[in-house]
Each structure stands twice: as structure tokens, then as C-alpha cells.
N, C-alpha and C positions, 0 to 999 in steps of 0.2 A: 152671717145672718144677723139681722137687727130685729128688735122687738118693740112694740108699743106695749107698755105695761100700765096696769092700774094697781096701785098699792093703797090699802086702807089703813088708817090710823085707828087703832083700837077695834072694837067690835061694830061700832056704828058711827065712827068718826069720818072726817073728811077723806077724800080720795085724791091721790096724786096721779096724774097722767103724764107719762114721760116716755123717752126712747132710750134704749140701751142695748149693747151687744150682749151683756151678761146681767140679766135681771137679778139673779141671786146676789151678786156682788154689789149691785146698786142698792138692793134692800139692806144689806149689811152696812153700807155707808150711811144711808138714811137713818137706820136704827141707832147708830152710834150717837146721834144728836137728838134723839127723841125718847122721852120717858115712857110713852105708850108703846105697846107691842104693835109692830107693823106687820101686815100680811099681804102677800101677793094675791090679788083676786082675779087677775087676768094677765096673760102673756099672749099677745097677738103677733105671731111670726110674720115678717115681711121679707120680700125677696132681697131687698137691699136697703141701705141707709136712706136713700132718697124717698122710697116708698114709705118707710117708717115715719119720716118727718112729715110727709104729706098727710098720712093718716092721723098722726099725733096732732097736727095743726087743725085738721078737720074736727077732731074731737074737742079741742080747746074752743074752737068757734061754736060748735054745737052746744056746749055747756057754758058758754060765756056768762050767761045770767046767773050761774051757780058758782062762779069763780070767787074764791075767798082771797087768794093771793098767789101770784105766780102760777105754778102748775097744780095748785091745790084747789079742789072743788068741794062744794057741800055734799054731804052724804046722800042727799035726796035725788041725785041724778038718776035718770032711768037708763040703766045699763043695757036693757033690751033694745033701746032705741038706737043703739050704735049700728045695728044692722041696716038702718034706713039711710046711712050716709052714702051719698053719691060720690063715687070715686072718679077722678079725672081719667084714669086709664082703665079700660075694661079688662085688661090683662093683669090687673093689680095682684090678684091672688092666683097662685097655682091651684089646681083642683084639690090636692090634699090639704093645702093650707086653708082653703075655704072651709073644708069640713071642720078643721080644728077651730077656726075662727067662730063658726056658727055654734059649735059645741060649747065653747067658753062662754058665749053670750046667751045660751038657751035658758 
């Protein structure tokens, strides 16, 4: 399983949006080079790598105007607006994953 993750730098800092099979290991790798405490604020499970990259790409596009650099975005992005993303494949989320996705973004 792959995940789209959102990791925040500090308590109100920028947010990194990326894809990983193991979000905790990704957090550890990012933390190694960052003096601020990083925190996972969302892990969105996806059925496979392809779906994760599609969703990740859609999030990057949605928040393009808030991009700082690479996969880092300004802290003022509206996380609740992620629900509004139109997915190419209606079967993108399995039922139980949809519940978790909505719970994370509520």
C-alpha cells in the first residue's frame, strides 16, 4: 500500500505533500536534515502506487499558488478543500479507505 502524506514543519510551518510506502520512515529521513520538529498531519491510504501519485499530483496542482519550493507548501493551504478534488477514476478509494480519508480531513 502507498500513502499520500502531509508533514508539517513546526507547529505552524510549511507542509510537505509527498508519496511513500512507509510514512514514518519518510518522516525520520526528513527529520534528520531539519532542525524544526516535523509532524505527520495526514496519511491518505491509496490502493496502489499509481493512485498515490495521481492524488499527490492533484494536491500539488490544487495548491500550486501556495508552493514554496518542490513539495513544500505554505501553511495556509486549506486542508479541508482536499475533499473537493475530482479523481479520474471513480473507483479510486475502496469504501473503508474513503472513511479514513474523510476522517483525516474532517
